[in-house]
C-alpha positions in Angstrom: -15.7 122.3 3.9 -19.3 121.9 3.0 -20.4 122.1 -0.6 -20.5 125.5 -1.9 -23.4 126.4 -4.3 -22.8 128.0 -7.8 -23.3 131.7 -7.9 -25.6 132.7 -10.7 -26.9 135.9 -12.2 -30.2 137.4 -13.1 -31.0 140.9 -14.5 -33.0 143.8 -13.2 -33.0 146.2 -16.1 -29.2 146.5 -17.0 -28.1 145.5 -13.5 -26.9 142.0 -12.8 -27.9 140.4 -9.4 -25.9 137.5 -8.0 -27.9 134.7 -6.3 -27.4 131.2 -5.0 -30.0 128.4 -4.4 -29.3 125.7 -1.8 -31.5 122.6 -1.1 -34.6 121.3 -2.7 -37.1 121.2 0.2 -40.9 121.8 -0.2 -40.8 125.5 1.0 -39.0 128.3 -0.5 -37.2 130.6 1.9 -35.6 133.8 0.7 -33.1 135.4 3.1 -32.8 139.2 3.5 -29.2 139.6 4.2 -27.4 141.9 6.7 -25.6 144.9 5.4 -22.1 143.5 5.7 -22.9 140.2 4.2 -22.3 138.7 0.8 -23.2 135.3 -0.5 -19.8 134.0 -1.6 -18.0 134.8 1.6 -20.6 133.1 3.9 -19.2 129.7 2.9 -15.7 130.6 4.1 -16.8 130.4 7.7 -17.7 126.7 8.5 -20.3 127.5 11.2 -22.1 129.8 8.8 -22.0 127.2 6.1 -23.2 124.6 8.5 -26.1 126.7 9.5 -27.2 127.5 5.9 -27.0 123.8 4.9 -29.1 122.9 8.0 -31.7 125.5 7.0 -31.7 124.1 3.4 -32.2 120.7 4.7 -35.9 121.4 5.0 -36.4 124.2 2.5 -35.1 125.5 -0.8 -32.9 128.4 0.4 -32.7 131.4 -1.9 -30.0 134.1 -1.3 -28.8 137.0 -3.2 -26.5 140.0 -2.9 -28.3 143.4 -3.0 -27.1 145.6 -5.7 -24.1 147.6 -4.6 -23.0 144.7 -2.3 -20.7 141.7 -3.0 -21.1 140.1 -6.4 -24.0 142.1 -7.7 -23.7 145.3 -9.8 -24.1 148.9 -8.5 -27.6 150.4 -8.6 -28.7 152.1 -11.8 -31.3 154.7 -12.1 -32.9 157.1 -9.7 -32.2 156.4 -6.1 -35.0 154.7 -4.2 -35.3 153.7 -0.6 -33.2 150.6 0.1 -36.2 148.4 0.8 -37.9 149.3 -2.5 -34.7 148.2 -4.3 -34.6 145.0 -2.3 -38.2 144.3 -3.2 -37.4 144.7 -6.8 -34.3 142.5 -6.5 -36.2 139.8 -4.6 -39.0 139.6 -7.3 -36.4 139.3 -10.0 -34.5 136.5 -8.3 -37.7 134.6 -7.3 -38.8 134.8 -10.9 -35.4 133.6 -12.1 -35.6 130.5 -9.9 -39.3 129.8 -10.6 -40.6 130.6 -7.1 -44.1 131.9 -7.0 -44.3 132.3 -3.2 -41.6 132.2 -0.6 -41.1 132.6 3.1 -39.4 136.0 3.7 -36.7 135.7 6.4 -35.5 139.1 7.9 -32.9 139.7 10.5 -31.8 142.8 12.5 -31.2 145.5 10.0 -33.0 143.7 7.2 -36.1 143.1 9.2 -37.9 146.3 8.2 -37.3 145.4 4.6 -38.8 141.9 5.1 -41.9 143.4 6.9 -42.5 145.9 4.0 -42.1 143.2 1.4 -44.6 140.8 3.2 -47.1 143.7 3.4 -46.8 145.0 -0.1 -46.4 141.6 -1.9 -48.7 139.2 0.0 -49.1 137.3 -3.3 -45.3 136.4 -3.3 -45.1 136.0 0.5 -46.0 132.5 2.0 -44.9 133.4 5.6 -42.6 135.8 7.5 -39.7 135.0 9.8 -38.1 137.8 11.9 -35.0 137.3 13.9 -33.7 139.9 16.4 -36.0 142.3 14.7 -37.6 145.7 15.5 -40.1 148.0 13.9 -37.8 151.0 14.5 -34.3 151.4 16.0 -34.7 154.7 17.6 -36.8 155.7 20.7 -40.0 157.8 20.2 -42.6 159.4 22.5 -44.7 156.2 22.5 -41.8 153.8 21.8 -39.2 153.7 24.8 -36.9 151.0 23.3 -33.9 151.5 21.0 -31.2 154.3 20.6 -31.6 158.0 21.3 -30.8 160.4 18.5 -27.6 161.2 20.2 -26.7 157.5 20.5 -27.4 157.1 16.8 -24.9 159.8 16.0 -22.2 158.2 18.1 -23.0 154.8 16.7 -22.6 155.9 13.1 -19.2 157.5 13.9 -18.0 154.3 15.5 -19.5 152.2 12.7 -17.6 154.2 10.0 -14.4 154.0 12.0 -14.4 150.2 12.7 -16.0 148.9 9.6 -13.9 146.3 7.9 -11.7 145.8 11.0 -11.7 143.0 13.6 -13.3 145.4 16.0 -16.4 145.3 13.9 -17.1 141.8 15.1 -17.8 143.0 18.6 -20.4 145.6 17.4 -23.3 143.1 17.4 -21.7 139.6 18.1 -19.8 139.7 21.3 -19.8 135.9 21.9 -18.5 135.0 18.5 -15.9 137.8 18.5 -14.1 135.9 21.3 -12.7 133.6 18.5 -9.8 135.4 16.6 -10.6 133.3 13.5 -14.2 134.7 13.5 -13.0 138.2 14.0 -10.7 137.8 11.0 -13.4 136.3 8.7 -16.0 138.9 9.8 -13.6 141.8 9.1 -12.8 140.5 5.7 -16.4 139.9 4.8 -17.5 143.4 5.8 -14.5 144.9 3.9 -15.4 143.1 0.7 -19.1 143.5 0.9 -19.4 147.2 1.1 -17.3 150.3 2.0 -17.5 151.8 5.5 -19.0 155.0 4.0 -21.8 153.1 2.2 -22.4 151.0 5.3 -22.9 154.0 7.4 -25.3 155.6 4.8 -27.3 152.4 4.9 -27.3 152.3 8.7 -28.5 156.0 8.8 -31.5 154.9 6.6 -32.1 152.0 8.9 -32.0 154.0 12.1 -34.7 156.4 10.8 -36.9 153.9 9.2 -40.2 153.1 11.1 -42.6 150.3 10.0 -44.9 150.4 13.0 -48.0 151.5 10.9 -47.3 148.7 8.4 -47.5 145.8 10.9 -51.4 145.5 10.9 -51.2 145.0 7.2 -49.4 141.7 7.5 -51.8 138.7 7.3 -49.5 135.8 6.6 -48.1 133.3 9.2 -45.4 135.1 11.2 -42.7 133.8 13.5 -40.7 136.3 15.6 -37.5 134.9 17.2 -35.5 137.0 19.6 -32.3 136.1 21.5 -32.4 136.7 25.2 -29.3 138.8 25.7 -28.8 140.9 22.5 -28.0 144.3 23.9 -28.9 146.9 21.2 -32.3 145.2 20.2 -34.3 144.4 23.3 -36.7 141.4 23.6 -39.5 144.1 24.1 -38.9 145.3 20.5 -39.5 141.7 19.3 -42.6 141.3 21.4 -43.9 144.6 20.0 -43.7 143.1 16.5 -45.5 140.0 17.5 -48.2 141.8 19.4 -49.1 144.0 16.4 -49.0 141.3 13.7 -52.1 139.2 13.6 -51.6 135.8 15.1 -47.7 136.1 15.1 -45.8 133.8 17.4 -43.0 135.2 19.6 -40.2 132.9 20.9 -37.2 133.8 23.0 -34.1 131.8 22.2 -30.7 131.8 24.0 -27.7 133.8 22.9 -26.2 137.3 22.8 -25.2 137.6 19.2 -27.4 139.5 16.6 -26.3 137.3 13.6 -28.7 134.4 13.1 -25.9 132.0 12.2 -23.8 132.3 15.3 -24.2 129.7 18.0 -26.4 128.7 19.7 -28.5 127.8 16.8 -30.2 124.4 17.5 -33.3 125.8 19.1 -33.6 128.6 16.4 -33.5 126.0 13.6 -35.9 123.6 15.3 -38.4 126.5 15.8 -38.0 127.5 12.1 -38.4 123.9 10.8 -41.6 123.4 12.9 -43.0 126.7 11.7 -42.3 125.9 8.1 -43.9 122.6 8.2 -47.0 124.2 9.8 -47.4 126.9 7.1 -49.8 126.5 4.2 -50.0 128.3 0.9 -51.6 131.8 1.5 -55.0 132.4 0.0 -55.2 134.8 -2.8 -54.8 138.1 -1.2 -57.6 140.7 -1.5 -55.8 143.4 0.5 -52.2 144.8 0.3 -50.2 147.7 1.4 -49.6 150.2 -1.5 -48.5 153.8 -2.2 -51.5 155.6 -3.5 -51.1 158.6 -5.8 -53.9 161.0 -6.6 -53.3 163.9 -9.1 -55.5 166.5 -10.6 -55.2 169.6 -12.9 -55.3 172.9 -11.1 -57.9 175.2 -12.5 -59.3 172.6 -14.9 -62.7 174.3 -15.2 -61.2 177.6 -16.1 -58.9 175.9 -18.6 -61.8 174.2 -20.3 -63.8 177.5 -20.5 -60.9 179.3 -22.0 -59.8 176.7 -24.5 -63.2 175.3 -25.6 -64.2 171.8 -25.7 -62.3 170.5 -28.6 -58.8 172.0 -27.6 -59.5 171.0 -23.9 -60.3 167.5 -24.9 -57.0 167.3 -27.0 -55.0 168.7 -24.0 -56.6 166.0 -21.7 -55.6 163.3 -24.3 -51.9 164.5 -24.1 -52.2 164.6 -20.3 -53.5 161.0 -20.1 -50.8 159.7 -22.6 -48.0 161.3 -20.5 -49.4 160.0 -17.3 -49.7 156.5 -18.6 -46.2 156.5 -19.8 -44.7 158.0 -16.6 -46.7 155.6 -14.4 -45.4 152.6 -16.3 -41.8 153.9 -16.4 -42.0 154.2 -12.5 -43.4 150.6 -12.2 -46.8 151.7 -11.0 -50.3 150.6 -12.0 -52.8 153.0 -13.4 -56.1 152.3 -11.6 -58.1 154.9 -13.5 -58.2 158.4 -15.0 -60.4 160.7 -12.9 -61.4 163.1 -15.5 -58.7 165.7 -14.9 -56.2 163.6 -13.0 -55.1 160.0 -12.1 -55.3 157.3 -9.5 -52.4 155.0 -9.4 -50.7 152.7 -7.1 -47.0 151.8 -6.6 -45.0 149.2 -4.6 -43.5 151.9 -2.6 -43.8 155.7 -2.0 -40.4 156.5 -3.4 -41.6 155.6 -6.9 -45.0 157.3 -6.4 -43.3 160.6 -5.4 -40.8 160.4 -8.3 -43.6 159.7 -10.8 -45.6 162.7 -9.5 -42.6 165.0 -9.8 -41.9 163.8 -13.3 -45.5 164.1 -14.2 -45.6 167.7 -12.8 -42.5 168.8 -14.7 -43.6 167.1 -18.0 -47.0 168.6 -18.1 -45.8 172.1 -17.3 -44.5 172.2 -20.9 -48.1 171.9 -22.0 -49.2 174.7 -19.7 -50.8 172.2 -17.4 -50.3 172.6 -13.7 -51.1 169.7 -11.3 -51.2 169.0 -7.7 -50.7 165.6 -6.0 -51.3 163.6 -2.9 -49.5 160.5 -1.8 -50.4 158.1 1.0 -49.1 154.7 2.0 -51.9 152.4 3.3 -53.9 149.3 2.8 -56.1 149.0 -0.2 -58.8 146.5 -1.1 -58.1 144.8 -4.5 -61.3 144.6 -6.5 -60.3 143.4 -9.9 -58.8 146.3 -11.7 -60.1 148.7 -9.1 -59.1 149.5 -5.5 -61.0 150.8 -2.5 -60.7 151.2 1.2 -59.8 153.8 3.8 -56.3 154.2 2.3 -57.7 155.4 -0.9 -60.0 157.8 0.9 -57.0 159.3 2.9 -55.0 159.7 -0.3 -57.9 161.6 -1.9 -58.2 163.8 1.2 -54.4 164.5 1.2 -54.8 165.7 -2.5 -57.5 168.0 -1.5 -55.1 169.9 0.8 -52.4 170.4 -1.9 -51.9 173.8 -3.6 -51.1 174.2 -7.3 -47.8 172.6 -8.2 -47.5 171.1 -4.6 -47.0 167.4 -3.7 -48.3 166.5 -0.3 -47.6 163.2 1.6 -49.1 161.7 4.7 -47.0 161.2 7.8 -46.1 157.6 7.1 -44.4 158.5 3.8 -41.3 160.2 4.9 -40.4 157.4 7.4 -40.5 154.9 4.5 -38.3 156.9 2.0 -35.2 157.6 4.1 -32.1 157.2 2.1 -33.8 158.2 -1.2 -32.7 161.8 -1.4 -36.1 163.1 -1.0 -36.8 165.9 1.4 -40.0 167.1 3.1 -41.3 170.2 4.8 -43.6 169.7 7.7 -46.9 171.4 6.9 -48.5 170.6 10.3 -51.7 168.8 11.1 -54.7 169.3 8.9 -58.3 168.4 9.5 -59.2 166.0 6.7 -62.9 165.5 5.9 -64.0 162.0 7.1 -60.5 161.2 8.4 -59.7 163.6 11.3 -56.4 165.3 12.1 -53.4 164.1 10.0 -49.9 165.5 9.8 -48.9 166.4 6.2 -45.6 166.9 4.5 -44.7 168.7 1.3 -42.1 167.2 -1.0 -39.4 169.7 -1.6 -37.9 170.3 -5.0 
C-alpha cells in the first residue's frame, strides 16, 4: 500500500471542507472530482493510489471533497449551482495550502465545473486539463452529440437504481468492471460518497448544464485528453472543446473507461507531465467571465418630484446602504452606484440573482420598487471599473425589465441548474446595439 496522505480541514463559513495534498512538485494541480468519489477511499484501490502518486511526482496535487460528499460537511446557506459551490470550496482550499495559482483538472461530470472556474477565476488558474470532457451532455439543434432528453430520463432512473451497487461500475468503466475487486471497491466508494438520490440530483444538473458560450472566455493553456472508446462521451465532444478554446491542444488516448485513473494511464500521464512542464505562469488577467447585475428604481423621477430633494436623497442613501450590504453578503463586488441603481459583478449568476431578489424584497419595505437585469459574459477589468460588450448587454437586459421584474439573458438559466431557481421564457427581444436576444424572467 502506497503512503496515504493526511486528511485535513479548512472552513468555508461554518462548513468544514476535507482536503489532502500529495507531492511537492513545482506546479500545483487541483483535481475536480467525480460525483461518486471521495478522497479517503481513493487510496483503498491500489491502481488509483498508484495513479495519484504518479501525478504527484511532477506536481503538488491538491484534492478535496465537495461539501455534501465524503468527509466534508453538508452545504449551509442558500442553494447555489453546484459549480458555484465548488468554486468557493476550491478557493478556500487553495488559500489554506498557500496556492496562488493552480492547474485545474476536470474530468467527465466535473469538466463543466473546471471550465467555469478557469473562465471566472483566471487569476487563480494557471492552466486547464480536461479529460473525457464535454461542453454539454445532451444533444441540441446545433450539437448532435450526447444523450437525447428521453435517454437522460432513462439514465437517471438506472443511475438511482444501481448507485452503490456493483452494477454501477459498468455504467462508465466497462473495462475495469471486469475485475470483481474493482466492482466491490467502486460500489463501496459510491455508497459512502453520496446517496443515490443525491447523485441523481447532481446528474440531472450535469445533464442540463451547457458551457458552450463560456469556452471563448478561456485564455489559459488548455489540454483536452479523450479516450478513444468511451461510449457516452464521444471524441467529437472533446474535439468541440478544443476547437473553441483558444490554442487548446486535443489528444486522443487509448481506453474505454471514463475514469482517468483506470488503465491504460501511461500515455495520459506522459501527456499531462509534458503539458505541465511547458506551462508558464499566466499573465495578470485583464478579462474574466462574470455575472453582471444592473438594477434601477422604478419611477425614480416621479418619486423625487413627490418627496422633494431632501427626502429623496435620504431614501437614496438608504437604498445605497442596503445594496452595499446585500452585495457583500452575496459575495459580489459593487462596481458603482448608477444614481438610482447599482452595477455589481458576481462569480456566478446564482448569487447575482439571489442578491437581486433580496434587494427587491428589502427595498419594498421602504416603498422602493426596482427592476433588475442579469447577464453572464466577459468583462474588461479596468481597475475598480469594468467595461465591454457583456456590460452593455446586461444594461440592455435591464432596459427590457418591468417594475419588480428580474430578467436574465439566455445563458443564465443554463448555468444555474440545480439551484432551485425557475424561469419563464419571455421570448426574443430586440436589444438596442445588441440585436435579438432571448430573455427569461426569474419566477418568485
